[in-house]
C-alpha positions as CSV (number, residue, x, y, z in Angstrom):
1,M,22.3,69.0,139.1
2,N,22.3,65.2,138.6
3,S,25.1,63.0,139.8
4,A,26.5,62.5,136.3
5,T,26.8,66.3,135.8
6,L,28.5,66.6,139.2
7,R,31.0,63.9,138.3
8,V,31.8,65.6,135.0
9,L,32.3,68.9,136.8
10,A,34.4,67.3,139.5
11,R,36.7,65.6,137.0
12,A,37.1,68.8,135.0
13,A,38.0,70.7,138.2
14,M,40.5,68.0,139.2
15,A,42.1,67.9,135.7
16,T,42.4,71.7,135.8
17,T,44.0,71.6,139.2
18,V,46.5,68.8,138.1
19,L,47.4,70.7,135.0
20,L,47.9,74.0,136.8
21,T,50.0,72.2,139.5
22,A,52.1,70.5,136.9
23,A,52.6,73.7,135.0
24,A,53.7,75.5,138.2
25,C,56.1,72.7,139.1
26,S,57.6,72.2,135.6
27,D,61.3,73.0,135.0
28,T,61.7,74.0,131.3
29,S,65.2,75.4,131.6
30,P,67.6,74.2,128.8
31,A,70.0,72.9,131.5
32,S,67.7,70.1,132.7
33,P,65.3,67.8,131.0
34,H,61.6,68.8,131.0
35,T,59.6,66.8,133.5
36,T,56.1,67.2,134.8
37,S,54.6,65.5,137.9
38,S,51.7,65.9,140.2
39,A,50.5,64.5,143.4
40,S,47.6,62.6,141.9
41,S,49.6,61.1,139.0
42,A,52.4,60.1,141.4
43,R,49.9,58.3,143.5
44,Q,48.7,56.3,140.5
45,Q,51.9,55.9,138.5
46,T,54.5,53.4,139.6
47,P,57.6,53.8,137.4
48,T,59.8,50.8,136.8
49,A,63.1,50.4,135.0
50,G,62.8,49.6,131.4
51,A,63.7,50.8,127.9
52,R,61.7,53.6,126.5
53,T,60.5,53.7,122.9
54,T,60.1,57.0,121.1
55,P,57.9,57.6,118.1
56,S,61.0,58.2,115.9
57,E,62.1,54.6,116.7
58,R,59.1,53.0,115.1
59,N,56.6,53.6,112.3
60,T,54.2,50.7,112.7
61,A,52.0,49.3,115.4
62,M,53.8,48.5,118.6
63,D,53.2,45.4,120.8
64,I,53.0,46.3,124.5
65,R,52.8,44.1,127.7
66,V,49.6,44.8,129.6
67,T,48.4,43.3,132.8
68,L,45.0,43.8,134.3
69,D,44.9,43.1,138.0
70,G,48.0,41.0,137.5
71,R,46.6,39.0,134.6
72,P,48.6,39.4,131.3
73,V,46.6,40.2,128.1
74,D,47.7,40.7,124.5
75,A,47.7,44.4,123.4
76,S,49.2,46.7,120.9
77,L,49.5,50.5,120.2
78,N,48.7,51.9,116.8
79,D,51.1,54.1,114.9
80,S,49.5,57.5,115.6
81,P,51.5,60.4,117.1
82,A,49.4,60.2,120.3
83,A,50.2,56.5,120.7
84,G,53.9,57.2,120.2
85,D,53.7,60.0,122.8
86,F,52.0,57.5,125.1
87,A,54.7,55.0,124.5
88,E,57.2,57.5,125.9
89,L,55.4,57.3,129.3
90,L,55.9,53.6,129.6
91,P,56.2,51.8,131.9
92,L,53.0,52.8,133.7
93,A,50.9,51.3,136.5
94,L,47.6,53.1,137.0
95,D,44.5,52.6,139.2
96,L,41.3,52.4,137.1
97,E,37.8,53.5,138.0
98,D,34.5,53.0,136.2
99,F,33.0,55.7,134.0
100,H,29.5,55.6,132.6
101,Q,29.4,51.8,132.8
102,T,31.2,51.7,129.5
103,E,34.9,52.4,130.2
104,R,37.6,52.2,132.9
105,I,39.6,55.5,133.2
106,A,42.9,56.7,134.8
107,D,44.8,59.9,135.0
108,L,48.0,60.1,133.0
109,P,51.1,61.9,134.4
110,R,51.0,64.4,131.5
111,R,48.9,65.3,128.5
112,L,49.6,63.6,125.1
113,T,50.0,65.2,121.7
114,T,46.8,65.4,119.6
115,S,48.5,66.6,116.4
116,G,48.1,64.3,113.4
117,A,45.1,62.5,115.0
118,P,43.3,60.1,112.6
119,E,39.7,60.6,111.7
120,P,37.5,59.9,114.8
121,R,35.7,56.6,115.1
122,A,33.4,55.1,117.7
123,P,35.4,53.1,120.2
124,K,35.0,49.4,120.4
125,A,35.3,47.1,123.5
126,G,39.0,46.6,124.1
127,D,40.1,50.0,122.7
128,L,42.7,51.9,124.7
129,T,42.0,55.6,124.2
130,Y,43.0,59.0,125.2
131,Y,40.4,61.7,126.1
132,A,42.1,64.9,125.3
133,P,39.9,67.4,127.3
134,W,40.6,65.6,130.6
135,G,44.0,64.2,129.7
136,N,43.1,60.7,130.8
137,L,43.4,57.1,129.6
138,A,40.2,55.2,128.9
139,L,39.9,51.5,128.4
140,F,36.5,50.6,126.8
141,Y,34.8,47.4,127.9
142,R,31.6,48.2,125.9
143,D,31.3,49.7,122.5
144,G,31.1,53.5,122.6
145,D,28.0,55.4,121.3
146,S,29.6,57.5,118.6
147,A,32.9,59.0,117.2
148,N,34.3,62.0,119.0
149,A,37.2,64.1,117.8
150,D,38.4,64.5,121.4
151,L,38.8,60.7,121.9
152,L,41.9,59.3,120.3
153,I,42.3,55.6,119.9
154,L,45.8,54.6,120.9
155,G,45.5,50.8,120.5
156,H,43.7,47.7,121.5
157,I,43.7,45.2,124.3
158,D,42.5,41.6,123.5
159,A,40.6,40.6,126.6
160,D,37.0,39.7,127.4
161,A,34.5,42.3,128.6
162,D,34.3,40.8,132.1
163,L,38.0,41.2,132.7
164,L,38.0,44.7,131.2
165,S,35.0,45.9,133.1
166,G,36.2,44.7,136.5
167,A,39.9,45.8,136.2
168,D,41.1,48.0,139.1
169,R,44.7,48.2,138.0
170,I,46.5,48.3,134.7
171,T,50.2,47.9,134.1
172,I,51.5,48.8,130.6
173,E,55.1,48.2,129.5
174,A,56.9,48.3,126.1
175,A,57.3,44.7,124.8
176,S,60.9,43.7,124.4
């Protein structure tokens, strides 16, 4: 097998392990709120205090505060159900890694909803996306090849390709 295939298989195995671990550790009893965590997401996510925005509190695009390696950039989420679900996770601080010399990716602490997803379109540089099969966040620094129903565009970050392509850490917060 070539190295790209091995990376894909390794990511799939890791995502499955995280999902199974999260499912095993979940408490879904009515007496306590439902929370999911895993060792790998705890390593990458740094929660901070802040107001949470739920999808029911908004029906238009949402401005967010994003920093890439400590540098603030303009960004917003769209009004899709997946973007609203993502907003419920904020604030987030995630470590990014390169994928296919096109995007920077990071694991999210839990999977997002995919219901009501808009028609797929090819991602553009600056698009903040969610790849449903792996449950990860992807920040494109180059235009994607084609539309994919498994890739949901959550929003857009206004930054040049050099900053996007070299980012090692992203912090995302709801704008006040």
